[in-house]
C-alpha positions in Angstrom: 0.3 0.2 0.1 1.5 3.4 -1.0 1.9 6.0 1.7 -0.7 8.5 2.3 -0.3 12.4 -0.1 0.9 14.8 2.0 -1.8 17.1 1.2 -4.5 14.2 2.8 -2.0 14.6 5.8 -3.0 18.4 6.6 -5.3 19.2 9.6 -8.6 20.0 8.7 -8.7 23.8 8.6 -5.6 24.1 6.6 -7.1 21.4 4.4 -10.0 24.3 3.7 -8.2 26.9 3.7 -5.9 25.2 0.9 -8.7 24.3 -1.2 -10.6 28.0 -0.6 -7.2 29.0 -1.7 -7.2 27.2 -4.9 -10.7 28.6 -6.2 -9.8 32.4 -4.9 -6.4 31.8 -7.8 -8.2 29.8 -9.9 -6.6 27.0 -9.5 -2.8 28.2 -10.3 0.2 30.3 -8.5 1.4 26.7 -7.0 4.6 28.0 -5.8 3.3 31.0 -4.1 0.1 29.0 -2.7 3.4 25.9 -1.6 5.0 29.0 0.3 1.7 30.5 2.3 0.9 26.7 3.1 4.1 26.0 4.1 3.8 29.4 6.2 0.8 28.6 7.5 2.4 25.2 9.1 5.3 26.2 10.5 3.2 28.7 12.4 1.1 26.3 13.8 4.2 24.0 14.6 3.8 21.2 12.1 6.9 19.5 10.4 5.2 18.7 7.1 5.9 20.2 4.6 4.1 20.3 0.6 5.9 21.1 -2.5 3.9 22.7 -5.7 4.2 19.5 -7.4 2.1 17.7 -4.5 -0.1 21.3 -4.9 -0.5 21.1 -8.4 -1.9 17.1 -8.3 -4.2 17.9 -5.9 -5.3 20.9 -7.6 -5.8 19.5 -10.8 -8.1 16.8 -9.0 -9.8 19.6 -7.1 -11.1 21.4 -9.7 -12.0 18.5 -11.4 -14.1 17.9 -8.4 -15.6 21.5 -8.4 -16.3 21.5 -11.8 -18.9 18.5 -11.8 -20.0 19.6 -8.3 -20.9 23.1 -10.2 -22.4 20.9 -13.5 -24.9 18.4 -11.1 -25.7 22.0 -9.0 -26.9 23.8 -12.3 -28.6 20.4 -13.6 -30.7 20.3 -10.3 -31.4 24.2 -10.2 -33.0 23.4 -13.8 -34.8 20.1 -12.8 
């Protein structure tokens, strides 16, 4: 079994912040986002550090999830 992704190891409040930040930034700016996230992790005393490649991978998956969620909401509103 492969080890869990670092993004999945984030505390719930930081994962929620990450998801909001991804939407606000249009699912781009991963280098700056990695810096911001790692700064927050350091401030809160976590030894975990996440690189931009891990954020990019997570961001692509999350962008697709948001797209499908928006499509489902539009379909439900029309129904």
